[in-house]
C-alpha positions in Angstrom: 27.5 21.3 -7.7 29.4 19.6 -4.8 27.4 16.4 -4.7 28.4 12.4 -4.5 26.7 9.3 -3.6 27.5 9.5 0.1 25.5 12.9 0.3 22.6 11.7 -1.3 22.6 8.4 1.1 23.0 10.6 4.1 20.8 13.2 3.3 18.1 10.4 2.3 18.4 8.8 5.6 18.3 12.0 7.7 15.2 13.3 6.0 13.6 10.1 5.9 13.6 8.9 2.0 15.5 5.6 2.7 17.0 4.0 5.5 18.9 0.8 5.8 16.7 -2.6 6.1 17.0 -4.2 9.6 19.2 -1.4 10.6 19.0 -2.0 14.5 20.3 -5.6 14.0 23.2 -4.1 12.0 21.4 -4.1 8.7 20.6 -6.4 5.6 23.0 -6.3 3.0 21.2 -4.7 -0.5 17.9 -4.4 1.2 16.4 -0.7 2.2 13.3 0.5 3.6 11.3 3.4 2.2 10.9 6.1 4.8 7.9 8.6 4.8 9.1 10.9 2.1 10.3 7.9 0.1 7.2 6.1 0.0 5.7 9.1 -1.6 8.3 9.7 -3.9 8.0 6.1 -4.9 4.6 5.9 -5.3 4.3 9.6 -7.2 6.6 7.9 -9.7 4.4 4.8 -10.0 1.5 7.0 -10.5 2.5 8.8 -12.9 3.9 5.6 -14.7 0.6 4.6 -14.8 -1.1 7.4 -16.0 1.1 7.6 -18.9 1.4 4.1 -20.0 -2.8 2.9 -19.2 -4.6 6.1 -18.1 -3.6 8.0 -21.3 -4.0 5.3 -23.8 -6.9 3.1 -25.0 -4.6 0.4 -26.3 -2.8 -0.5 -22.9 -4.3 -2.5 -20.0 -3.2 -3.5 -16.7 -2.1 -6.6 -14.7 -1.2 -7.7 -11.5 0.4 -11.1 -11.8 1.4 -13.4 -8.5 5.3 -13.1 -7.5 5.3 -17.1 -7.0 4.3 -19.0 -10.1 5.0 -22.5 -11.7 8.0 -23.6 -11.8 7.4 -24.7 -15.3 6.8 -20.8 -16.3 10.4 -20.4 -15.5 11.8 -23.4 -17.5 10.1 -22.3 -20.5 11.2 -18.7 -20.1 14.9 -19.8 -19.9 15.5 -18.6 -16.6 16.2 -22.0 -14.9 18.9 -22.6 -17.8 22.4 -21.5 -17.8 21.6 -18.4 -20.2 20.1 -16.8 -16.6 23.5 -16.7 -15.0 26.4 -15.0 -13.7 30.1 -15.6 -14.3 31.1 -15.8 -10.5 34.9 -15.8 -9.2 36.4 -16.4 -6.1 39.6 -14.3 -4.9 42.3 -16.6 -4.0 43.6 -14.3 -1.2 40.3 -13.0 0.6 38.1 -15.2 -0.6 35.3 -12.9 -1.5 33.3 -13.7 -4.5 32.9 -11.1 -7.7 30.9 -11.1 -10.7 33.6 -11.5 -13.4 32.2 -8.6 -15.7 32.1 -6.3 -12.8 35.7 -7.4 -11.3 37.8 -7.9 -14.2 40.7 -10.0 -13.7 41.8 -9.0 -10.0 39.6 -8.6 -6.7 38.2 -5.0 -6.1 39.2 -5.5 -2.4 42.5 -6.8 -1.7 43.6 -6.8 -5.3 44.1 -10.5 -5.2 43.8 -13.1 -8.2 40.4 -14.1 -9.4 39.7 -17.9 -9.9 38.5 -19.4 -12.8 34.8 -17.9 -13.1 31.6 -20.4 -12.8 27.9 -19.9 -13.7 25.6 -18.3 -10.9 22.0 -18.7 -11.5 20.2 -15.9 -10.0 16.6 -17.1 -9.1 16.1 -16.8 -5.6 14.2 -20.2 -4.8 11.7 -21.1 -2.0 9.9 -24.3 -1.4 6.1 -24.5 -0.7 4.2 -26.8 1.7 5.1 -29.2 4.5 8.2 -30.9 2.8 11.2 -29.2 1.1 12.2 -31.5 -1.5 12.1 -31.1 -5.3 8.6 -31.4 -5.6 8.2 -28.2 -3.7 10.6 -26.2 -5.1 9.7 -22.8 -6.3 10.8 -19.5 -7.2 10.2 -16.2 -6.4 9.8 -14.0 -9.9 13.0 -12.7 -11.4 10.9 -10.6 -13.5 7.4 -9.4 -13.9 7.3 -10.0 -17.9 6.6 -13.5 -17.8 3.3 -12.8 -15.5 2.5 -10.7 -18.7 3.5 -13.3 -21.1 1.5 -16.6 -19.4 -2.0 -14.3 -19.2 -1.5 -12.9 -23.0 -4.4 -14.8 -24.2 -6.4 -14.5 -20.9 -6.1 -10.6 -21.1 -6.9 -10.5 -24.9 -9.9 -12.4 -25.0 -11.2 -10.8 -21.6 -10.4 -7.3 -22.7 -11.4 -7.6 -26.6 -8.0 -6.4 -27.7 -6.7 -6.3 -31.4 -2.9 -5.7 -32.0 -1.4 -3.7 -31.4 -2.3 -3.3 -27.7 -0.1 -3.5 -24.4 -0.2 -4.9 -20.9 1.3 -2.9 -18.3 2.3 -4.0 -14.5 4.1 -2.7 -11.5 5.6 -5.5 -9.2 8.3 -6.7 -6.8 10.8 -8.8 -8.5 13.8 -10.8 -6.9 17.4 -12.0 -8.0 20.1 -13.2 -6.2 23.0 -10.6 -7.5 26.2 -11.9 -6.8 27.5 -7.8 -6.3 24.7 -5.4 -5.3 24.8 -1.7 -5.4 25.5 1.2 -5.2 22.9 1.8 -3.2 19.6 1.2 -4.5 20.9 0.9 -8.2 21.1 -2.9 -8.3 19.1 -4.9 -5.4 18.1 -8.3 -4.7 14.5 -7.4 -3.9 13.4 -4.5 -6.3 10.6 -3.2 -8.1 9.7 -3.1 -11.8 7.3 -0.7 -14.0 7.2 -2.9 -17.3 4.9 -2.9 -20.2 4.7 -5.8 -23.1 3.5 -4.2 -26.5 2.5 -7.0 -28.7 2.0 -6.2 -32.4 1.9 -7.8 -35.8 5.8 -8.6 -37.0 5.3 -7.0 -39.9 5.9 -3.6 -38.0 8.6 -4.9 -36.5 11.1 -1.5 -36.9 8.3 0.9 -36.3 7.4 0.1 -32.7 11.0 -0.6 -31.4 11.7 3.2 -32.3 8.3 4.5 -31.3 8.9 3.2 -27.7 12.3 4.4 -27.6 11.0 8.1 -28.1 7.8 7.5 -26.0 9.8 6.4 -22.7 12.8 9.1 -23.3 10.1 11.6 -23.6 8.7 10.5 -20.2 11.6 10.9 -18.0 11.9 14.7 -19.3 7.9 15.2 -18.4 9.1 14.0 -14.7 11.8 16.3 -14.4 14.9 14.3 -15.4 17.5 16.5 -16.9 17.7 15.6 -20.4 21.3 15.9 -20.8 22.0 13.4 -18.3 20.2 10.7 -20.3 21.3 9.1 -23.5 20.5 6.0 -25.1 22.8 3.0 -25.3 22.2 0.5 -28.1 23.1 -3.1 -27.3 25.6 -4.7 -29.6 25.3 -8.4 -30.4 27.4 -9.8 -27.7 25.7 -7.7 -25.2 21.7 -9.2 -26.0 19.9 -11.0 -23.7 19.2 -14.5 -25.1 15.5 -13.3 -26.0 16.4 -10.2 -27.6 16.6 -9.5 -31.5 17.5 -5.6 -30.7 17.8 -3.7 -27.6 18.6 -0.1 -26.4 19.1 0.9 -22.5 18.3 4.7 -21.5 21.0 5.7 -19.8 21.7 7.9 -16.8 24.5 9.7 -15.9 24.7 8.8 -12.1 28.0 10.1 -9.7 29.5 6.9 -10.6 29.2 7.2 -14.2 26.7 6.3 -17.1 24.4 3.4 -16.0 21.3 1.5 -17.0 17.8 3.2 -15.9 15.5 1.4 -18.5 15.6 -1.0 -21.3 13.5 -1.2 -24.6 13.9 -4.6 -25.8 12.6 -6.4 -28.8 12.0 -9.8 -27.8 10.6 -11.1 -31.1 7.9 -14.0 -30.4 10.5 -15.8 -28.1 8.4 -15.5 -25.1 4.8 -16.5 -26.4 6.4 -19.1 -29.0 8.5 -21.1 -25.9 5.2 -20.9 -23.4 3.0 -22.4 -26.1 5.4 -25.0 -26.9 5.8 -26.1 -23.2 2.4 -25.7 -22.1 0.4 -26.6 -25.2 -1.7 -24.0 -25.3 -2.2 -21.5 -28.7 -0.7 -18.5 -27.7 -1.6 -16.8 -31.0 -4.3 -14.4 -31.7 -6.8 -14.7 -34.0 -8.3 -11.8 -35.9 -12.2 -11.8 -37.0 -11.8 -9.7 -39.7 -8.9 -11.5 -42.0 -9.7 -14.9 -40.5 -5.8 -15.3 -39.7 -4.2 -16.3 -36.6 -0.9 -14.1 -35.5 1.8 -14.9 -33.1 2.9 -11.4 -32.0 5.8 -10.0 -31.5 7.0 -8.4 -28.6 8.7 -4.9 -27.7 9.3 -4.3 -23.8 9.6 -1.6 -21.8 11.4 -2.5 -18.6 12.1 0.5 -15.9 12.9 0.3 -12.5 11.0 2.0 -9.8 14.0 2.1 -7.4 16.1 3.2 -10.0 14.0 6.0 -11.0 13.4 7.2 -7.3 17.2 7.0 -7.0 17.6 9.5 -10.2 14.8 11.7 -8.7 16.9 11.9 -6.1 20.2 12.5 -7.5 18.8 14.7 -10.3 17.4 17.1 -7.9 20.0 17.6 -5.2 20.8 21.3 -5.4 23.4 23.4 -3.0 23.8 27.1 -3.1 24.6 30.2 -1.1 22.0 32.4 -0.1 22.8 35.7 1.8 26.1 33.9 3.0 24.3 30.7 4.0 23.9 27.1 2.4 21.1 26.0 1.1 20.7 22.5 0.3 17.0 21.5 -1.5 15.8 18.7 -3.6 14.2 20.5 -6.8 11.9 18.1 -7.6 8.8 18.3 -10.4 6.0 19.5 -8.4 4.5 16.0 -9.5 7.0 14.0 -7.8 7.9 16.0 -4.6 6.6 13.6 -1.9 5.1 16.7 0.3 3.3 19.6 -2.1 2.5 22.1 0.1 3.6 23.4 3.4 1.3 25.4 5.8 3.0 28.1 7.9 1.7 30.3 10.5 3.7 33.5 10.7 3.6 33.2 14.6 2.3 29.8 16.8 1.3 32.3 19.9 -1.6 34.2 18.0 -4.7 32.1 18.5 -6.5 33.8 15.3 -3.6 33.4 13.0 -3.0 29.6 14.3 -6.6 29.0 13.5 -6.7 30.8 9.9 -3.6 28.5 9.2 -5.4 25.4 10.4 -8.2 26.4 8.4 -6.0 26.8 5.2 -4.3 23.2 5.8 -7.8 21.5 6.4 -9.2 23.2 2.7 -6.1 21.4 1.3 -5.4 18.2 2.9 -7.0 15.3 1.0 -6.2 16.5 -2.0 -2.5 16.5 -2.1 0.2 15.7 0.8 0.6 18.6 2.9 3.0 19.5 6.1 1.5 22.0 8.9 4.6 23.5 10.4 4.7 26.2 13.3 8.0 25.2 14.8 10.7 27.7 15.0 11.5 31.0 12.6 9.6 31.1 9.3 13.6 31.1 7.7 14.2 27.8 9.4 11.2 26.3 8.4 11.7 27.3 4.9 15.0 25.8 5.0 13.4 22.6 6.2 10.8 22.1 3.5 13.4 22.9 0.7 15.8 20.4 2.1 12.8 17.8 1.4 11.7 19.0 -1.9 8.1 20.6 -1.1 7.6 22.9 -4.1 5.4 25.6 -2.3 5.3 27.0 1.2 2.1 29.0 2.5 2.5 31.6 5.3 -0.5 33.0 6.8 0.3 36.4 8.5 -1.6 39.3 10.4 -2.5 40.6 7.0 -4.6 37.3 6.1 -6.8 38.1 9.1 -7.8 41.2 7.1 -7.7 40.4 3.6 -8.2 36.6 3.7 -4.6 36.4 1.2 -1.5 34.5 1.8 1.8 34.3 0.9 3.0 31.5 -1.4 6.8 31.0 -1.6 8.3 29.1 -4.5 11.0 26.8 -3.6 13.5 27.1 -6.5 13.3 30.5 -7.3 12.1 31.7 -3.7 10.1 34.1 -4.9 7.0 35.2 -3.0 3.3 36.0 -4.6 0.2 36.6 -2.8 -3.2 34.8 -3.6 -6.5 34.9 -1.9 -7.5 31.8 0.3 -10.4 31.2 -2.1 -8.0 30.6 -5.3 -5.7 28.1 -3.4 -7.5 24.7 -4.7 -7.5 25.9 -8.1 -4.0 27.5 -8.3 -2.6 24.2 -7.0 -4.6 22.1 -8.9 -2.8 23.7 -11.9 0.5 22.9 -10.7 0.2 19.4 -9.8 
């Protein structure tokens, strides 16, 4: 398959998946806007994740914490210390600055010598209130996890959960990355899908392995090629300051293997630190055993933007059909932005068009559909292929007689005939 990142970037913009942010003003580095198809792709991924992590389980509940929180939260979590910093080095020739672990000893742009590396904190700061001084300093959250930790006791009490249980959250986070990219892989504004699993420390190894398997399995169920996924266990020198052990789920991007999701054993580092800094007891009391336990935590942390990017890369296909090039996205139907296209065979026959619009209205509201009557049917098929629509429904002259339609499958181009009365039940099985 002939595909590189530039191919994906170009097609993503052309078909309305992802646009450069503020493009009419020359763009804004490391920021992207999700277009009509991109926002559907992204929302489908979030819905599927939430269904998997919350709806299908009785031991995980949801949360939506504030983006701006007390600066004491970030002091307790270690984000204001040198531990949450990258090594920044400046090129002595072109004076561009680079992350030392990415650039090595030479400037990636001009090959010049890099100077001494210095610590650079990744927090994005702002001020709240009318006066900009130290007392009004605040931070945009660099991760969603801390919102879960500071609300742990309230969630446990209000939801009456006993160990083990999890708290899930989807939301924006912000980091002042030195070298963002490529494309939406690493950005300064990004969205996370995180779950913190709280458990009795006596079950340490069991839950870490359990959640590794669960998360890898989920990517396969949403259609990501399993042969392009692997685990990367963290060596001791790779571990974050809070982690006892960690493993990444990596994907083989066009530029090589890279992180898609992290599974971390955070121990009791977060809850113990928040208990220490806040003076609040973060332990959980068991009425049956009459014991208080400081839970340990397994974190699953995936990026919505990275998962959306992987969905685009992994689904891209190009093939030759009868001497013509066919480009399409082979999305899993549950992930695909547009589920069904409704195509009247001709647009100048009122009875065919009326029938087609009736079919469209019967499906609209259940799934995102597109009604398209412009151009030949073949051309319309290609348009839908290129945005990844799994099914095209064609209404023809025979439909007026037998009340049946032709359903074309995107990947195989196979066509089947179905009565209109069976369409809702048929597509309900597909999605």
